[in-house]
C-alpha positions, 0 to 999 in steps of 0.5 A: 676534219679527222675522225676522233675516238669517242669518249665513253658515254655515261648511261643512266647508271653513271654516277655523273648521269642524271636520272631519266625523264619521263617522256610521253609517248612519241610515234616511232621513227622509221628505221634508217638502217639502210644508212649503215649496216656496219657498226663502225663508221669513220671518216673513211667511209662514204654514204649517200642517201639521196631522198627528197626530204632527208639527205645524209649525203656527203659534204656538198649535198643540199639538205633541207634547213629543217628538222626531218619529220617522222613521215619523211624518215618513215618514207626514207625507211620504206624506200630502202627496205623496199629496194631489197637489194642489200648484198656484200661484195668481198674483193681480194686486195690482189684483184686483177684489173680484169676483176676490178670491175664496177661493183659499187653504185656510186649513187647508192649507199656504201658501207665498208669495213677496214681490212688490209687484205679485203674490202666489204661493201655493202650497197643499197641501191637508191630509187634513182639507179638505173634497172639493169646497171651493174654494181660498181666495186673498188678492190683496194681499200683501207677498211677492216673486215670481220666486224659482224656476221649474222652468226656473231650477232646471234652468238656474241662472245661471253666473258664472265668477269673473274671467272675464267673457268666458267668462261672457257667451260666449252674451251672456245678461247685461245690461251695467251701464248703466241707464236709467230715462228713458222717452223718446228724442228720436225716440220722445218725441212719439208715445209721450208722446201715447200715454200721455196719450191712456190717460186717458179725459178726453183721448180725450173731448176729442179726439172732441169736437174732431174732431166740431167740425172737420166742417163740419156740426157746427162749432158752435165755431171750429175753433181754439177747440175744439182749444185746450182739448185742445192746451193740456192735451197741451202742458203735460203734455208739457212737464212730462213732458219736463222730468222725463225730462230729469232722469232722462236726466241722473241716468242719465248721472251714475250710469253715468259713475261709476267703480270699481276693476275687476281688469284684467290682474292689477291693479285699475283705474278703469273706468266703472260702464256698462262693468262686466260680470257676472263681473268682480272689483270693489274698493270702498272705505269709503263708496263705493256698490255699482255692482252686485250682488256676492257678497263675496270678501274684505274688509279684516277678516281674518274677511271681515266688512263693514258696509253701509248699505241706506238707498238700497235700503229706507230702513233706516239701521241698519248690516248685516252681510255676510261673505265666505267663509273659503275665498274670504278665502284665495283673495283673500290668494293673489291667486287669482281662480278659481271658479264661481258657480251662482246663481238668476236675477234677481229682486226679493227683496232678502232672499233670495239662493240660490247655491253656489260651486264652488271647489277641488273643494268646494261652498260654500253662498252666502246673503243674508248673502254678497251686497251689492246695488247702491246700498248703501254701505260703512261701517266697512270699509276695503275689500271685493272682490266678483265681479258676479253681477247688472248693470244692470237685472238688479240687485235695486235696479232690478227693484224700481224699479216704479211703485206701484200705484193706488187710487181713492177711495170718493168717486170711485166715488160721483162716477162713479155720479153721472157716469152720471146726468149722461150720461143727462141729456146724452143727453135734452137733446141728444135733446130738441134734435134731436127739436125740430130734426126737427119744425121742419124737418119743418114748414118743409122748403120754406121754409128762408129761415125759419130765423134768420139765424145758422142760415141763414148760418154763420160760418167765420172772422170776421163777413164770412166766411160759408157758406150752410146746406146741407140734408142730409136730415131724417134727417141733420139730426136726427143732426147736430143731436144730435151738435152738442148734444153738442158744445155741452153737453160740459162737462155730463160733468165730465171735467175734474173728474178734473184738478181733483181731482188738483190739489186732492189735491196741494195737500191732501197739501202741507199734511199733509206740512207739519203740524208736529204730525204730525212725530216728533222721536225718529225725525226722520220726517215724515208721508208722503203716498205715494198722491195718490188717496185723501186723501178716504178718510181721512174715512170710515174705519170699521174700523182694523186695527193691529199691536201691536209697534212700532205701538202699542208702541215696539218698544224692548225692555227685558229685565225679568224671567227664569225660570231653573231654575224660579225667577223673577227680576225687576227690583230694581236699576237700573244702567248696564252700567258699573256692573253691570260694577263690581258683578259682574266688577270684580275679574276684569276687565282694563283693556281690556274694553269695556262695551255702551252701554246701561242696563238693570234687573238683579236682585241675586239673580241678580247673586249667583247668577252670582258663585258658582262653577260648581257645582249645577244652578241655577248651571249653568242660569244660566250655560247660560241667559246663554250662549245669550242671548249666542250664539243670535242674529245680533247683531254687536258693533261698538266705538264707542270706537276701531277697528271691527276686532273681531278682536283679542283685546285691543281699546282701551278703548271702548263696544260697540254691538250692531247687530242687525236684531231688537230683541228680540235686541239687548235679550237680548244687552245683558241678557246683557252686563249680567250678565256675559256679553258678546258681544265678537266674531262671525265666520262661524266662531266667537263669542267671549263674555266671562264674568266676565273670561274669554273663551270661543271657541265655534266655530259649526258651523251656524245655523238662522235664525228662521222663522215655521214653526219659531218658533224659532232655534238655533245648533250650536256646539263649546265648547273641551272639544270638546263639541258643544251646540245652543243654542235660543231661540224661542216658547213654543208652539213650544219647550215642545212639543220639551222632554224629559220623560225623563232619559238613562235613559229614565225619567220626569224629574219635576224637569224636568217640575216645572221646565217647569210652573213656567216655564209659570206664569211665562210666563203672569204675564209675559204678563198684564203685557204682556211679550213672552216667549221660552223658552231651551233647550239640548242636548248632541249625541252624535258619531252625532247630530251626524254625521248632522245635519252631513251633512243640514245641509251637503246642505241648505245647498248645495241650489239648490232648496228650501233653506229646507225642507231646512234645516228638516228638518235642524234638526228633528234637533237641535231636539228633547229639549231641556233647558229652561234658562229664559224671558225676559220683555221689555217693549215699552212703549206709545207716547205718546199711544196710549190717548188716540188709540184713546179718540178714535178710538172716540168718532168712531165707528171700530172699532179691531181689533188683530191681533198675533202675541203670546200672548193674555194679552200681547195682553189686557194691552196691550188694557187698557193702551191703553183698548181694553178697558174693565172694563165690557165683556163679552169673548168668547174664542175658543180652538178646536182644531178646526172643530167646536169653533170652530163650537160656540164661535161658535154659543154666542157668538152665542146668548148674546148674541142676535146674528143669523145672517148674511144681513143686510138693507138696514136691518140693513146701515145699522144696522151702519154707523151703529154700532147693534149692539143692532139686529142682535141678535135678540129673544131675548137671553136665550139659554142661557148653557152653554159660555160660561164660557170666554168670561170674562176673570176673573182676567187681571192687568194692572196688578195689577188683576183684570178682573172681567166682571159678568153681566147678564141682558140683553146688548142694550146691552152692549159686547162685545169678541172675543179670538181666536187664530190657531189658530182662524182656521185653521178659521174662515177657511173659507167656511161659518164666515166668515159666523159670525165676520163676524156676531160680530165686527161686533157687538163694539166691539173685536176682538183676534186674537193669535197670527195670521200675516201672511196671516191679517191680510190674511184678517180685512181682507178679511172686512170688505171683501168683506161691507161698503161700509165703508172700512178702514185697516190700520196697521203697521210691519213686513214681516209687516204688508205683506199687511194694509196692501196689502189695506186701502182705506188702508195706513199705515206706521209708520217704526219699528225693523223696516225700511221694508217697511211704509212702502214698501207703504203709502199714508201713513206716519208716525213714531207711532200717535198721529198717526193721530188727527190724520190722520183727525179733522182732515185726514181730515174736512177732505179729505172735506168739501172734496173732496165739496163740490167735487164737487157744486159742479163739478156745479152750475157745469157744469150751470147753464151747460149749462142756460142754453145749453138754454134758449137753444136752445129759442128758437132753433128748436132751432138748436144755435147759441150767443149766446156766443162761442167763446172765452167757452165755452172760458175758462168752465171754464178761466179763469172758474171753475176757480181758485176751485174748486181754492183752496177745495178745498185751503184751506176749513175748515168746523171748526177743528182744535181743535173736531175734536179736542175733539169726535171725533163730528164725524167721524161726518158722513163716516161717514154720507155727510153731505158727498156722497150721492144726496140731496144731488146731485139737491138740487143738481140741482134747485137748478141747475135754477131758477137757470138759469131765473132766469139766462136768462129775466130778461136775456131779458125785460128786453131782449126789446124792446131793440136788443142783438144776439145777441152782446151778450146772450151776453156779458150772460149769460157775465158773469151765469153767472160772477158767479152761480157765483162768489157761490154758491161765496163763500156757502158758504165757511166760512173766508176767507183772502187767497188765497180773496178773490183767487180769487173776486173775481179770477176775476170781474175776469178774466172781465170783462177777457177779455170786453173782449179778446174784443170787441176782437179783429177776428176774433171775431163781436162785435168792435166 
C-alpha cells in the first residue's frame, strides 16, 4: 500500500473539533524516540525494533496480540537509551565500491531522509547486535536530506504573517528572484574555460599544443597544433553560451510574471521577483504558484484547494491541500496576523513541519497545508497564502540539481586498454629517443650528416627556415622523446570519449523514437535520462523487479471480502449506477451522485446490507464499509457540476474519487458500490451517504499510514457523540493488535474463531494473488480519548520528532481492536509480462522479484508471470532469528550440494555463464532433514496445486528461492551474506517478499559487491528508488505511484514488457556497435601512428613527418571521424525480429564477445602488419623515384584513409544511404582536402 499524504488534522481550536475532555492523570509512557529520529517517515523507510514485548517491525515480524503496557514501553525506551549509539552516516551517491562498506546494521533501527544526492541513516543498535560488528551502509537511496539539524531545532524560521519587514529585519531570507543561468557577460569566458578543462581530454590536448609551441619541439606548425583544441573549445563555448542565453531569457520571463500581493489592505499586482517572505499572496484558478506558501484560505468555505504538481514531480493527478479552519476565519475577517515557525529550507517536497501561533493557540501545520512553487491551482476559484520560502530557497529550486553521472562497464574496459596503449606509446617514444641518442652520439662532430629536413626546420612556409641548434646529447634525447609524444599523440584515444558521446546521443534518439516502446494507455514514450550507459543494456545479468505497478497494472479492483468470518466473493458485475438501483433505489433522492466506476459485487452481501441494523453480522458489515469509506485520504470530486462539495444537496453528476493510493481508491469505490458513498471530506468532518441517509462524522485525528506501523487510523465522533477509532492495515501489523478478551476480561472464543477464519481467508486471497488488508475498530472511553487527545495534540504541534511522537500517540488507541473483516484487491498483471520474463530468462538473464507483499501473493504472481514453473525445486526461507536463518541456509546448501563462499576464478566464470551445476559440490546426496519447510506443495494458483517432485539428484534441478524480509534482517549481516549469496546465485529465480526499500537496495548490493555482473533494477514507486539508484542500470515505470522512480532512473518506460525490446534489441545493438567502435578507433589511430613510427626509423630517428601538419590534424577530425559515428549509430548485425525470436543471441554480450582482451590484442596485431604493408609497399615502390618527401607523405595519407575506411566498410553489417555517404564521402573529402592543401602557398608541398 502506498504512503499517502495526510489530511490536515484539526486541533481543539477547529470549528469542527470537539472540546477537550478532562482525563485523569496517567503515568507517562516511556519515550520511543528510538523508533524514528526523523520528522518524516514514509513507505520507503525501514525500521525494526526487536523487543520482547513490543515490536514495531517490518511486515512479517510477530507482534503480540495485546496492547503494549506502559512498563513494556518504558523498558523499550530504557533499552535504546542505554545503547547510547545514535549516529549518522552521510554517504555520497557517487561512492565507489570500496566506499560502499557495511555501515548500517540490518538488525537495528534505521532512519533515512530522502535526497537525490545523499543518504543520512540514523542507526540505533539493538541489544542482540554483536559487540564488535561494524555498521552497514548503502550508498544510494531515494531519501531526502536537510530535514532538521540540531541547530535548526533550536532556531526555526520565523514568519510574521503580512509583515515582511519584520520577517526580513535581519535580511536572513532570500528574495523571490531565481537564476538558473551559469554565466554573465563578464564571467562567461573564464568560467566556461574552467569548466571545459575539467575534462581530461582537453587538458591532454592543451599540454600537447603547449609543448609544440616550444622551438625545439615544433613538430607541427604552431597554428595547426592549436587548431583541434581551439575548434573544440569554440564549438563547446558556442553551445554553452546559447543554452545559457536561453536560461537567461527563461529566468527573465519567470521573474517578471505578476501575482496579487496584499499591500495596504488591497491585493495589487507585483512582479514575482519582488515578492518577499511573509507577504500574503492571492492566486486564482489555473495560475502558477510563485513561491512556497502556507494556505490561509480558499474559495471553498472549508478551506479545500486542488493543485496539480505536474511541473514539480510530473504527476498529473490532482492533489488536495487544506487551509486551517482558524485561518479561514481569519481571512473572512480580513485579519492577517500571526506567527509561523517552520523548518529551514530543504529539498523534501513530501514533508513540511511547522506550527502557527494565532490568538494564543498553537496550530500544527503539515505537508497538506503548503503549496509549492510551480504547482498550478485547479478546480478552485482562488486561494490566499503566506510566503514561507522564496526564490532559491523554494523546494522546487532546491531540487533543481544535475542528475548523477554513471560510466558504462564497456568504458571501464576501454580505460584498461588505454593504459596498455599508453605503455605502448611510451615504448615507441623511448625507442625513437634512444635511437636518436645513439645516432647523435655517433655523429656529434658531423651534424652536417643530418637529413636536410632535420638540419633546417621550417618556421613558416618553405622559404622561412631556421638552422638546427644542438642542445647537448641529454637534452636532445629528451626533446626527441617529447617530440615523439607530440607526433604519436593520437595513440591515446582521447577523442574517442567525444565520439562515444555523439554515438550515444544518436542511439538514444532512435530508442526514444521507437514506437514499439510507446505506451498508448498512459501516453508515455520511452525516456533516456542517462546518456552514458546505453551499451550496458546489452550486458545485463540480473534484473531486480518490483511487483506492484511494475509487473502488475497497479489498477486495483475490489474482488473479495471477509466480514465477520464469512467470505464474500464476486458473483455479480454491475456498474455503480446499477448497484445503486439494486440496493438503495427506493431510498435515494434525485440529487444523489454516483461514482464513475464499474465493480464486481456479491449478491448475498448486497442482501445483507439491505437488512435492518440488527445482529452481530449486520453491524459488523455496517462498520466494515463505514471504515472503508472513512479511513482514507480520498477526496470526492464532482465531475457533473460544481466542484464545491460542501452543499448538502449537489446537482446531479458523477463522483470522481481523487487519491494518491490506488488501494484506497479501490476500497472507497467498493464501499460506494455497496451503498456507502463518501460524498464530502474536509479537515474536520466526513459525510457518508449510507443507503440514502447521510451520516456526518467529526474527524478528531488521523494517523497516516507509515512503514513502521503498517496501518492507518482515524478517530471520529459519531452523531450520537460516541468516539471510535477506525483502523485498516497489513495483516502482520493488524492481527497482533486485535483483542482476545471481551469487556469482562474473559477469553472471547467467538472473536478468536472469527480471527482464525479470517486468517484462512487471507491465506486464500494471497494464494490467488490478491492484495490484502485487515479492517478493525474500537470504541474509545472518555478516559482513553482524553489521554490520546492530549498526547496527539502535543505531538501534532511538536517541531521535533513529530512523526515518532505521533506514532506513540497512535499506539494508545491502535490496540485491543475488534476485527471487522478483511479485503482482497486484485492487481492484474500487465500485458505481455509472462512472455517478456520468459524471453529474458532464455536470454540468460536472472529475474529477481523484490516485493512488499505477502509470501503467498508473491508466489502466486510468480506462477502467473511464468517466473516460477512447475518443475522447479523451491527453497523457502522464513526465519525468525539469526540462528534459525543460519540453519535454514546451511540445510538448503547441503541438500542441493551448493559450495560455500570464496569462489575460485573458474567458479566465477561458471557462474557468469549460468552453469550453476558446476558450483555444486559432488555430494549432492546430502541429508534432507529440515527441508520440509522448503516445499510449495499446497499453494494454490489458478486452481492448480504446485507439486514439487523430490529427486535423488539435484545437479540439474532448477531452484527457486523465496525469502521474506524478516529473514533478511538477520541474513544481511556480514557472516550470513555470503551464505545467502551462494544460495541465491545458484537459483534460477529469487523472490523476496515483505521486504523494505532499504532491503531492496541491500539485495542489489549483495550481487554488485561480489560479482562483476551488470545489474538492472526496475520499479515504479518511491519505495523502489533506493534499489534503482543502487543498480548499474535503473529503469522507472511511469505508473500510478508518482514520478519518484522515474526521476531517479536512467531510463523510463510505460510498461514492463518494453524491457524485453530494450534489452534484447536496443541493448544488443548498442553493445555491439559501441564495442566495435572502440576497437575500430584503437585500430584507426594505431595504424596511423605505426605508419609514422616506421617512417621515423628510416630518418635517423629525427622525429619529423612526411605528412603536412594539416593532414595530421584532419586525419581524426575530418578524414575518418564521420564514418565512425555513423556506423556506431546505424549499424545492425541482426534484425530486431531475429533478436526477439532468438533471445539467446543476447548472451553474446554476457560473454563479452564484442569486446574483450583477446580481441584487443588481435586488433593490435592486425594493425601491426597492416601498417607495415601500408608503409613499405609505397616506400619500396618509389624508393628510386624522384618523388619528394611531401609527395610521399600525401601518398601515405591517402593510402591510410582508404585503408581504414575500406576496413570499416568490410565490417559493416547493414548498408544504408547515410553509411555510403559517410564512407565514400570521407575518402572523397580526403582527396579534396589534399588538393586544397597543395594549393595554398604557405604549406610545404605547395606546387
